[in-house]
Biopython code that builds the backbone (N, CA, C, O; Angstrom):
import numpy as np
from Bio.PDB.StructureBuilder import StructureBuilder

atoms = [
    (1, "MET", "N", (112.140, 147.308, 88.744)),
    (1, "MET", "CA", (112.409, 146.123, 89.524)),
    (1, "MET", "C", (111.781, 144.931, 88.800)),
    (1, "MET", "O", (110.597, 144.944, 88.462)),
    (2, "GLU", "N", (112.575, 143.934, 88.576)),
    (2, "GLU", "CA", (112.085, 142.707, 87.944)),
    (2, "GLU", "C", (111.268, 141.906, 88.948)),
    (2, "GLU", "O", (111.394, 142.095, 90.158)),
    (3, "ARG", "N", (110.438, 141.020, 88.440)),
    (3, "ARG", "CA", (109.639, 140.191, 89.334)),
    (3, "ARG", "C", (110.526, 139.103, 89.940)),
    (3, "ARG", "O", (111.487, 138.657, 89.312)),
    (4, "PRO", "N", (110.199, 138.680, 91.161)),
    (4, "PRO", "CA", (110.990, 137.604, 91.764)),
    (4, "PRO", "C", (110.682, 136.281, 91.080)),
    (4, "PRO", "O", (109.612, 136.093, 90.500)),
    (5, "LEU", "N", (111.633, 135.378, 91.161)),
    (5, "LEU", "CA", (111.411, 134.030, 90.664)),
    (5, "LEU", "C", (110.576, 133.264, 91.683)),
    (5, "LEU", "O", (110.672, 133.506, 92.887)),
    (6, "SER", "N", (109.770, 132.356, 91.199)),
    (6, "SER", "CA", (109.048, 131.462, 92.113)),
    (6, "SER", "C", (110.086, 130.507, 92.718)),
    (6, "SER", "O", (111.198, 130.406, 92.200)),
    (7, "PRO", "N", (109.741, 129.811, 93.800)),
    (7, "PRO", "CA", (110.687, 128.840, 94.364)),
    (7, "PRO", "C", (111.157, 127.809, 93.331)),
    (7, "PRO", "O", (112.337, 127.460, 93.299)),
    (8, "VAL", "N", (110.255, 127.329, 92.501)),
    (8, "VAL", "CA", (110.631, 126.346, 91.475)),
    (8, "VAL", "C", (111.579, 126.982, 90.459)),
    (8, "VAL", "O", (112.584, 126.376, 90.085)),
    (9, "GLU", "N", (111.265, 128.198, 90.010)),
    (9, "GLU", "CA", (112.126, 128.890, 89.041)),
    (9, "GLU", "C", (113.498, 129.182, 89.637)),
    (9, "GLU", "O", (114.517, 129.042, 88.959)),
    (10, "ALA", "N", (113.524, 129.588, 90.903)),
    (10, "ALA", "CA", (114.806, 129.877, 91.556)),
    (10, "ALA", "C", (115.654, 128.621, 91.674)),
    (10, "ALA", "O", (116.857, 128.659, 91.419)),
    (11, "LEU", "N", (115.037, 127.507, 92.058)),
    (11, "LEU", "CA", (115.779, 126.246, 92.162)),
    (11, "LEU", "C", (116.301, 125.810, 90.802)),
    (11, "LEU", "O", (117.442, 125.360, 90.693)),
    (12, "GLU", "N", (115.480, 125.939, 89.763)),
    (12, "GLU", "CA", (115.928, 125.600, 88.410)),
    (12, "GLU", "C", (117.086, 126.494, 87.981)),
    (12, "GLU", "O", (118.041, 126.016, 87.367)),
    (13, "ALA", "N", (117.014, 127.787, 88.297)),
    (13, "ALA", "CA", (118.095, 128.712, 87.942)),
    (13, "ALA", "C", (119.382, 128.338, 88.669)),
    (13, "ALA", "O", (120.458, 128.360, 88.071)),
    (14, "ILE", "N", (119.281, 127.995, 89.954)),
    (14, "ILE", "CA", (120.460, 127.580, 90.723)),
    (14, "ILE", "C", (121.083, 126.340, 90.098)),
    (14, "ILE", "O", (122.300, 126.277, 89.925)),
    (15, "GLN", "N", (120.266, 125.364, 89.763)),
    (15, "GLN", "CA", (120.781, 124.128, 89.164)),
    (15, "GLN", "C", (121.462, 124.410, 87.825)),
    (15, "GLN", "O", (122.518, 123.852, 87.529)),
    (16, "ARG", "N", (120.852, 125.279, 87.019)),
    (16, "ARG", "CA", (121.452, 125.655, 85.727)),
    (16, "ARG", "C", (122.805, 126.334, 85.930)),
    (16, "ARG", "O", (123.774, 126.025, 85.237)),
    (17, "LEU", "N", (122.859, 127.259, 86.884)),
    (17, "LEU", "CA", (124.109, 127.969, 87.137)),
    (17, "LEU", "C", (125.192, 127.025, 87.636)),
    (17, "LEU", "O", (126.354, 127.157, 87.250)),
    (18, "LEU", "N", (124.826, 126.077, 88.485)),
    (18, "LEU", "CA", (125.805, 125.119, 89.003)),
    (18, "LEU", "C", (126.345, 124.213, 87.906)),
    (18, "LEU", "O", (127.502, 123.795, 87.960)),
    (19, "LYS", "N", (125.526, 123.909, 86.918)),
    (19, "LYS", "CA", (125.966, 123.046, 85.819)),
    (19, "LYS", "C", (126.757, 123.808, 84.768)),
    (19, "LYS", "O", (127.613, 123.231, 84.096)),
    (20, "GLY", "N", (126.479, 125.103, 84.618)),
    (20, "GLY", "CA", (127.050, 125.864, 83.513)),
    (20, "GLY", "C", (128.414, 126.458, 83.753)),
    (20, "GLY", "O", (129.149, 126.707, 82.798)),
    (21, "ASP", "N", (128.776, 126.693, 84.992)),
    (21, "ASP", "CA", (130.036, 127.367, 85.301)),
    (21, "ASP", "C", (130.785, 126.507, 86.310)),
    (21, "ASP", "O", (130.170, 125.966, 87.229)),
    (22, "PRO", "N", (132.100, 126.370, 86.159)),
    (22, "PRO", "CA", (132.848, 125.546, 87.111)),
    (22, "PRO", "C", (132.717, 126.046, 88.557)),
    (22, "PRO", "O", (132.730, 125.241, 89.489)),
    (23, "ASP", "N", (132.593, 127.354, 88.751)),
    (23, "ASP", "CA", (132.443, 127.885, 90.106)),
    (23, "ASP", "C", (131.621, 129.172, 90.059)),
    (23, "ASP", "O", (132.178, 130.269, 90.077)),
    (24, "PRO", "N", (130.294, 129.037, 90.000)),
    (24, "PRO", "CA", (129.451, 130.227, 89.900)),
    (24, "PRO", "C", (129.162, 130.892, 91.244)),
    (24, "PRO", "O", (128.421, 131.873, 91.299)),
    (25, "ILE", "N", (129.737, 130.370, 92.325)),
    (25, "ILE", "CA", (129.385, 130.838, 93.662)),
    (25, "ILE", "C", (130.334, 131.943, 94.110)),
    (25, "ILE", "O", (131.552, 131.767, 94.142)),
    (26, "SER", "N", (129.748, 133.079, 94.452)),
    (26, "SER", "CA", (130.486, 134.195, 95.030)),
    (26, "SER", "C", (130.284, 134.133, 96.542)),
    (26, "SER", "O", (129.157, 134.004, 97.021)),
    (27, "PHE", "N", (131.369, 134.224, 97.277)),
    (27, "PHE", "CA", (131.333, 134.038, 98.727)),
    (27, "PHE", "C", (131.984, 135.266, 99.372)),
    (27, "PHE", "O", (133.138, 135.199, 99.795)),
    (28, "PRO", "N", (131.251, 136.396, 99.453)),
    (28, "PRO", "CA", (131.839, 137.633, 99.977)),
    (28, "PRO", "C", (132.293, 137.515, 101.427)),
    (28, "PRO", "O", (132.012, 136.526, 102.104)),
    (29, "CYS", "N", (132.993, 138.530, 101.884)),
    (29, "CYS", "CA", (133.604, 138.539, 103.211)),
    (29, "CYS", "C", (132.594, 138.233, 104.320)),
    (29, "CYS", "O", (132.875, 137.404, 105.186)),
    (30, "HIS", "N", (131.437, 138.875, 104.312)),
    (30, "HIS", "CA", (130.448, 138.635, 105.373)),
    (30, "HIS", "C", (130.038, 137.164, 105.405)),
    (30, "HIS", "O", (129.927, 136.570, 106.477)),
    (31, "ALA", "N", (129.815, 136.586, 104.244)),
    (31, "ALA", "CA", (129.409, 135.179, 104.176)),
    (31, "ALA", "C", (130.531, 134.271, 104.686)),
    (31, "ALA", "O", (130.265, 133.286, 105.374)),
    (32, "ARG", "N", (131.775, 134.596, 104.353)),
    (32, "ARG", "CA", (132.905, 133.792, 104.849)),
    (32, "ARG", "C", (133.017, 133.891, 106.369)),
    (32, "ARG", "O", (133.332, 132.905, 107.036)),
    (33, "GLN", "N", (132.757, 135.085, 106.919)),
    (33, "GLN", "CA", (132.789, 135.253, 108.372)),
    (33, "GLN", "C", (131.688, 134.429, 109.040)),
    (33, "GLN", "O", (131.923, 133.767, 110.051)),
    (34, "ARG", "N", (130.493, 134.476, 108.468)),
    (34, "ARG", "CA", (129.385, 133.684, 109.004)),
    (34, "ARG", "C", (129.702, 132.190, 108.903)),
    (34, "ARG", "O", (129.407, 131.418, 109.816)),
    (35, "ALA", "N", (130.302, 131.800, 107.787)),
    (35, "ALA", "CA", (130.646, 130.394, 107.601)),
    (35, "ALA", "C", (131.629, 129.934, 108.668)),
    (35, "ALA", "O", (131.476, 128.851, 109.233)),
    (36, "ALA", "N", (132.631, 130.749, 108.942)),
    (36, "ALA", "CA", (133.609, 130.393, 109.971)),
    (36, "ALA", "C", (132.941, 130.297, 111.338)),
    (36, "ALA", "O", (133.225, 129.380, 112.109)),
    (37, "ALA", "N", (132.056, 131.238, 111.638)),
    (37, "ALA", "CA", (131.376, 131.239, 112.937)),
    (37, "ALA", "C", (130.416, 130.059, 113.071)),
    (37, "ALA", "O", (130.266, 129.495, 114.155)),
    (38, "ARG", "N", (129.777, 129.694, 111.984)),
    (38, "ARG", "CA", (128.781, 128.616, 112.004)),
    (38, "ARG", "C", (129.356, 127.258, 111.600)),
    (38, "ARG", "O", (128.649, 126.251, 111.594)),
    (39, "ARG", "N", (130.631, 127.245, 111.266)),
    (39, "ARG", "CA", (131.362, 126.019, 110.914)),
    (39, "ARG", "C", (130.814, 125.319, 109.667)),
    (39, "ARG", "O", (130.509, 124.126, 109.688)),
    (40, "PHE", "N", (130.697, 126.088, 108.585)),
    (40, "PHE", "CA", (130.423, 125.484, 107.283)),
    (40, "PHE", "C", (131.362, 126.120, 106.271)),
    (40, "PHE", "O", (131.887, 127.210, 106.497)),
    (41, "ASP", "N", (131.570, 125.437, 105.161)),
    (41, "ASP", "CA", (132.498, 125.944, 104.154)),
    (41, "ASP", "C", (131.869, 125.886, 102.760)),
    (41, "ASP", "O", (130.693, 125.560, 102.601)),
    (42, "ARG", "N", (132.678, 126.207, 101.769)),
    (42, "ARG", "CA", (132.209, 126.274, 100.381)),
    (42, "ARG", "C", (131.617, 124.945, 99.916)),
    (42, "ARG", "O", (130.634, 124.931, 99.175)),
    (43, "ARG", "N", (132.206, 123.835, 100.343)),
    (43, "ARG", "CA", (131.676, 122.521, 99.943)),
    (43, "ARG", "C", (130.286, 122.286, 100.526)),
    (43, "ARG", "O", (129.419, 121.710, 99.868)),
    (44, "ASP", "N", (130.078, 122.737, 101.772)),
    (44, "ASP", "CA", (128.746, 122.642, 102.379)),
    (44, "ASP", "C", (127.747, 123.507, 101.608)),
    (44, "ASP", "O", (126.613, 123.093, 101.368)),
    (45, "VAL", "N", (128.174, 124.699, 101.226)),
    (45, "VAL", "CA", (127.313, 125.597, 100.444)),
    (45, "VAL", "C", (126.937, 124.934, 99.120)),
    (45, "VAL", "O", (125.767, 124.922, 98.737)),
    (46, "GLN", "N", (127.920, 124.389, 98.432)),
    (46, "GLN", "CA", (127.640, 123.707, 97.158)),
    (46, "GLN", "C", (126.644, 122.576, 97.366)),
    (46, "GLN", "O", (125.733, 122.394, 96.559)),
    (47, "HIS", "N", (126.811, 121.820, 98.439)),
    (47, "HIS", "CA", (125.917, 120.697, 98.724)),
    (47, "HIS", "C", (124.480, 121.182, 98.950)),
    (47, "HIS", "O", (123.536, 120.613, 98.402)),
    (48, "VAL", "N", (124.325, 122.219, 99.748)),
    (48, "VAL", "CA", (122.982, 122.757, 100.001)),
    (48, "VAL", "C", (122.367, 123.279, 98.704)),
    (48, "VAL", "O", (121.188, 123.046, 98.441)),
    (49, "LEU", "N", (123.150, 123.976, 97.902)),
    (49, "LEU", "CA", (122.617, 124.507, 96.646)),
    (49, "LEU", "C", (122.218, 123.392, 95.684)),
    (49, "LEU", "O", (121.250, 123.533, 94.937)),
    (50, "ARG", "N", (122.957, 122.289, 95.698)),
    (50, "ARG", "CA", (122.628, 121.167, 94.805)),
    (50, "ARG", "C", (121.438, 120.340, 95.296)),
    (50, "ARG", "O", (120.672, 119.820, 94.486)),
    (51, "THR", "N", (121.278, 120.215, 96.615)),
    (51, "THR", "CA", (120.294, 119.271, 97.148)),
    (51, "THR", "C", (119.167, 119.921, 97.942)),
    (51, "THR", "O", (118.184, 119.257, 98.272)),
    (52, "GLY", "N", (119.293, 121.207, 98.252)),
    (52, "GLY", "CA", (118.315, 121.874, 99.105)),
    (52, "GLY", "C", (117.062, 122.304, 98.369)),
    (52, "GLY", "O", (116.887, 122.030, 97.182)),
    (53, "THR", "N", (116.200, 122.978, 99.098)),
    (53, "THR", "CA", (114.950, 123.487, 98.547)),
    (53, "THR", "C", (114.869, 124.992, 98.752)),
    (53, "THR", "O", (115.367, 125.527, 99.743)),
    (54, "VAL", "N", (114.240, 125.659, 97.809)),
    (54, "VAL", "CA", (114.026, 127.096, 97.911)),
    (54, "VAL", "C", (112.653, 127.303, 98.528)),
    (54, "VAL", "O", (111.664, 126.738, 98.062)),
    (55, "GLY", "N", (112.594, 128.104, 99.564)),
    (55, "GLY", "CA", (111.323, 128.341, 100.231)),
    (55, "GLY", "C", (111.224, 129.755, 100.754)),
    (55, "GLY", "O", (112.145, 130.561, 100.621)),
    (56, "GLY", "N", (110.104, 130.028, 101.341)),
    (56, "GLY", "CA", (109.881, 131.366, 101.869)),
    (56, "GLY", "C", (109.591, 132.349, 100.746)),
    (56, "GLY", "O", (109.538, 131.986, 99.571)),
    (57, "LYS", "N", (109.412, 133.563, 101.127)),
    (57, "LYS", "CA", (109.105, 134.618, 100.168)),
    (57, "LYS", "C", (110.389, 135.357, 99.803)),
    (57, "LYS", "O", (111.135, 135.763, 100.694)),
    (58, "PRO", "N", (110.662, 135.538, 98.516)),
    (58, "PRO", "CA", (111.867, 136.294, 98.134)),
    (58, "PRO", "C", (111.816, 137.705, 98.722)),
    (58, "PRO", "O", (110.743, 138.290, 98.874)),
    (59, "GLU", "N", (112.976, 138.231, 99.045)),
    (59, "GLU", "CA", (113.066, 139.587, 99.585)),
    (59, "GLU", "C", (113.855, 140.471, 98.633)),
    (59, "GLU", "O", (114.905, 140.072, 98.130)),
    (60, "TRP", "N", (113.347, 141.672, 98.389)),
    (60, "TRP", "CA", (114.029, 142.630, 97.528)),
    (60, "TRP", "C", (115.100, 143.351, 98.338)),
    (60, "TRP", "O", (114.834, 143.848, 99.432)),
    (61, "ASP", "N", (116.302, 143.401, 97.796)),
    (61, "ASP", "CA", (117.411, 144.125, 98.414)),
    (61, "ASP", "C", (117.600, 145.402, 97.615)),
    (61, "ASP", "O", (118.165, 145.375, 96.522)),
    (62, "SER", "N", (117.130, 146.521, 98.153)),
    (62, "SER", "CA", (117.186, 147.785, 97.409)),
    (62, "SER", "C", (118.615, 148.303, 97.266)),
    (62, "SER", "O", (118.918, 149.027, 96.317)),
    (63, "ARG", "N", (119.477, 147.948, 98.180)),
    (63, "ARG", "CA", (120.876, 148.397, 98.094)),
    (63, "ARG", "C", (121.564, 147.814, 96.860)),
    (63, "ARG", "O", (122.248, 148.522, 96.122)),
    (64, "PHE", "N", (121.368, 146.502, 96.650)),
    (64, "PHE", "CA", (122.025, 145.834, 95.519)),
    (64, "PHE", "C", (121.078, 145.600, 94.348)),
    (64, "PHE", "O", (121.481, 145.093, 93.301)),
    (65, "GLU", "N", (119.818, 145.974, 94.537)),
    (65, "GLU", "CA", (118.797, 145.847, 93.500)),
    (65, "GLU", "C", (118.699, 144.429, 92.941)),
    (65, "GLU", "O", (118.794, 144.193, 91.736)),
    (66, "ASN", "N", (118.503, 143.490, 93.886)),
    (66, "ASN", "CA", (118.283, 142.102, 93.472)),
    (66, "ASN", "C", (117.397, 141.400, 94.487)),
    (66, "ASN", "O", (117.164, 141.895, 95.589)),
    (67, "TRP", "N", (116.916, 140.249, 94.089)),
    (67, "TRP", "CA", (116.075, 139.439, 94.967)),
    (67, "TRP", "C", (116.943, 138.462, 95.729)),
    (67, "TRP", "O", (117.908, 137.921, 95.190)),
    (68, "LYS", "N", (116.593, 138.237, 97.002)),
    (68, "LYS", "CA", (117.293, 137.267, 97.835)),
    (68, "LYS", "C", (116.356, 136.080, 98.068)),
    (68, "LYS", "O", (115.151, 136.238, 98.269)),
    (69, "TYR", "N", (116.950, 134.895, 98.035)),
    (69, "TYR", "CA", (116.194, 133.652, 98.173)),
    (69, "TYR", "C", (116.764, 132.838, 99.324)),
    (69, "TYR", "O", (117.960, 132.892, 99.611)),
    (70, "ARG", "N", (115.884, 132.079, 99.981)),
    (70, "ARG", "CA", (116.264, 131.212, 101.089)),
    (70, "ARG", "C", (116.360, 129.783, 100.563)),
    (70, "ARG", "O", (115.397, 129.251, 100.012)),
    (71, "VAL", "N", (117.531, 129.166, 100.738)),
    (71, "VAL", "CA", (117.745, 127.782, 100.317)),
    (71, "VAL", "C", (118.085, 126.973, 101.568)),
    (71, "VAL", "O", (119.077, 127.241, 102.247)),
    (72, "ALA", "N", (117.250, 125.985, 101.857)),
    (72, "ALA", "CA", (117.431, 125.181, 103.068)),
    (72, "ALA", "C", (117.814, 123.756, 102.699)),
    (72, "ALA", "O", (117.309, 123.188, 101.731)),
    (73, "GLY", "N", (118.703, 123.202, 103.481)),
    (73, "GLY", "CA", (119.128, 121.823, 103.271)),
    (73, "GLY", "C", (119.997, 121.380, 104.424)),
    (73, "GLY", "O", (119.873, 121.882, 105.541)),
    (74, "THR", "N", (120.875, 120.441, 104.147)),
    (74, "THR", "CA", (121.822, 119.976, 105.156)),
    (74, "THR", "C", (123.234, 120.096, 104.609)),
    (74, "THR", "O", (123.464, 119.992, 103.404)),
    (75, "ASP", "N", (124.176, 120.318, 105.522)),
    (75, "ASP", "CA", (125.576, 120.374, 105.106)),
    (75, "ASP", "C", (126.096, 118.947, 104.929)),
    (75, "ASP", "O", (125.338, 117.986, 105.061)),
    (76, "LEU", "N", (127.357, 118.816, 104.638)),
    (76, "LEU", "CA", (127.924, 117.498, 104.378)),
    (76, "LEU", "C", (127.954, 116.599, 105.611)),
    (76, "LEU", "O", (128.085, 115.381, 105.494)),
    (77, "ASP", "N", (127.833, 117.203, 106.790)),
    (77, "ASP", "CA", (127.791, 116.414, 108.027)),
    (77, "ASP", "C", (126.362, 116.090, 108.448)),
    (77, "ASP", "O", (126.147, 115.463, 109.485)),
    (78, "GLY", "N", (125.389, 116.513, 107.650)),
    (78, "GLY", "CA", (123.997, 116.234, 107.965)),
    (78, "GLY", "C", (123.316, 117.269, 108.848)),
    (78, "GLY", "O", (122.171, 117.075, 109.254)),
    (79, "HIS", "N", (124.007, 118.368, 109.153)),
    (79, "HIS", "CA", (123.413, 119.427, 109.968)),
    (79, "HIS", "C", (122.599, 120.367, 109.077)),
    (79, "HIS", "O", (122.975, 120.642, 107.937)),
    (80, "GLU", "N", (121.489, 120.850, 109.613)),
    (80, "GLU", "CA", (120.661, 121.783, 108.855)),
    (80, "GLU", "C", (121.449, 123.051, 108.556)),
    (80, "GLU", "O", (122.160, 123.575, 109.414)),
    (81, "LEU", "N", (121.311, 123.534, 107.329)),
    (81, "LEU", "CA", (121.974, 124.762, 106.920)),
    (81, "LEU", "C", (121.039, 125.503, 105.977)),
    (81, "LEU", "O", (120.584, 124.954, 104.973)),
    (82, "THR", "N", (120.761, 126.748, 106.311)),
    (82, "THR", "CA", (119.944, 127.601, 105.460)),
    (82, "THR", "C", (120.819, 128.718, 104.939)),
    (82, "THR", "O", (121.538, 129.366, 105.698)),
    (83, "LEU", "N", (120.753, 128.938, 103.639)),
    (83, "LEU", "CA", (121.517, 129.994, 102.983)),
    (83, "LEU", "C", (120.577, 131.062, 102.467)),
    (83, "LEU", "O", (119.464, 130.769, 102.032)),
    (84, "ILE", "N", (121.030, 132.295, 102.517)),
    (84, "ILE", "CA", (120.354, 133.384, 101.827)),
    (84, "ILE", "C", (121.270, 133.729, 100.656)),
    (84, "ILE", "O", (122.439, 134.069, 100.839)),
    (85, "VAL", "N", (120.714, 133.636, 99.451)),
    (85, "VAL", "CA", (121.516, 133.857, 98.249)),
    (85, "VAL", "C", (120.828, 134.862, 97.332)),
    (85, "VAL", "O", (119.608, 135.027, 97.364)),
    (86, "ALA", "N", (121.631, 135.522, 96.524)),
    (86, "ALA", "CA", (121.134, 136.384, 95.458)),
    (86, "ALA", "C", (121.574, 135.745, 94.150)),
    (86, "ALA", "O", (122.690, 135.237, 94.043)),
    (87, "LEU", "N", (120.701, 135.775, 93.166)),
    (87, "LEU", "CA", (121.013, 135.194, 91.861)),
    (87, "LEU", "C", (121.204, 136.309, 90.841)),
    (87, "LEU", "O", (120.358, 137.194, 90.714)),
    (88, "ASP", "N", (122.294, 136.265, 90.133)),
    (88, "ASP", "CA", (122.534, 137.199, 89.040)),
    (88, "ASP", "C", (122.614, 136.365, 87.767)),
    (88, "ASP", "O", (123.677, 135.864, 87.401)),
    (89, "LEU", "N", (121.485, 136.227, 87.107)),
    (89, "LEU", "CA", (121.422, 135.359, 85.931)),
    (89, "LEU", "C", (122.205, 135.931, 84.765)),
    (89, "LEU", "O", (122.745, 135.174, 83.959)),
    (90, "ALA", "N", (122.280, 137.256, 84.657)),
    (90, "ALA", "CA", (123.025, 137.882, 83.559)),
    (90, "ALA", "C", (124.519, 137.575, 83.656)),
    (90, "ALA", "O", (125.182, 137.404, 82.633)),
    (91, "TRP", "N", (125.051, 137.504, 84.873)),
    (91, "TRP", "CA", (126.468, 137.235, 85.077)),
    (91, "TRP", "C", (126.728, 135.802, 85.518)),
    (91, "TRP", "O", (127.867, 135.446, 85.822)),
    (92, "SER", "N", (125.695, 134.982, 85.558)),
    (92, "SER", "CA", (125.823, 133.573, 85.952)),
    (92, "SER", "C", (126.479, 133.413, 87.314)),
    (92, "SER", "O", (127.411, 132.626, 87.479)),
    (93, "ARG", "N", (125.977, 134.175, 88.295)),
    (93, "ARG", "CA", (126.553, 134.143, 89.634)),
    (93, "ARG", "C", (125.484, 133.849, 90.682)),
    (93, "ARG", "O", (124.335, 134.275, 90.573)),
    (94, "ILE", "N", (125.905, 133.113, 91.690)),
    (94, "ILE", "CA", (125.110, 132.888, 92.900)),
    (94, "ILE", "C", (125.920, 133.517, 94.026)),
    (94, "ILE", "O", (127.019, 133.055, 94.333)),
    (95, "THR", "N", (125.393, 134.555, 94.637)),
    (95, "THR", "CA", (126.106, 135.206, 95.730)),
    (95, "THR", "C", (125.521, 134.739, 97.051)),
    (95, "THR", "O", (124.329, 134.904, 97.309)),
    (96, "VAL", "N", (126.360, 134.164, 97.875)),
    (96, "VAL", "CA", (125.942, 133.750, 99.212)),
    (96, "VAL", "C", (126.000, 134.978, 100.105)),
    (96, "VAL", "O", (127.060, 135.578, 100.284)),
    (97, "ILE", "N", (124.861, 135.344, 100.660)),
    (97, "ILE", "CA", (124.811, 136.524, 101.521)),
    (97, "ILE", "C", (125.092, 136.136, 102.962)),
    (97, "ILE", "O", (125.859, 136.806, 103.654)),
    (98, "THR", "N", (124.471, 135.055, 103.413)),
    (98, "THR", "CA", (124.708, 134.574, 104.762)),
    (98, "THR", "C", (124.244, 133.132, 104.869)),
    (98, "THR", "O", (123.609, 132.603, 103.956)),
    (99, "GLY", "N", (124.559, 132.516, 105.965)),
    (99, "GLY", "CA", (124.121, 131.156, 106.243)),
    (99, "GLY", "C", (123.907, 130.976, 107.731)),
    (99, "GLY", "O", (124.578, 131.600, 108.554)),
    (100, "PHE", "N", (122.968, 130.119, 108.058)),
    (100, "PHE", "CA", (122.697, 129.855, 109.485)),
    (100, "PHE", "C", (122.084, 128.479, 109.649)),
    (100, "PHE", "O", (121.783, 128.066, 110.769)),
]
sb = StructureBuilder()
sb.init_structure("model")
sb.init_model(0)
sb.init_chain("A")
sb.init_seg("    ")
for serial, (resi, resn, name, xyz) in enumerate(atoms, 1):
    if name == "N":
        sb.init_residue(resn, " ", resi, " ")
    sb.init_atom(name, np.array(xyz, "f"), 0.0, 1.0, " ", f" {name:<3s}", serial, name[0])
structure = sb.get_structure()
């Protein structure tokens, strides 16, 4: 198991991924369902990832063998939105696990 990124390292990695790939965000079915229920979309997710802050303690997901990070910010309408994301630096992907 690799060590988790610090909040600063995770935020820097997110910013790098957003700049390096036209669409590095993976939005699986569960995340899309949560988005529909909570009334946020991909543009809101992009906004939070670009402007939000990484906080809390990273959590290890043994099923997928990766660290999950909490990114908090506001959506495009100014409502608070917190995302749980996994970062795959080798594949340049940000996977949105859920949002609330």
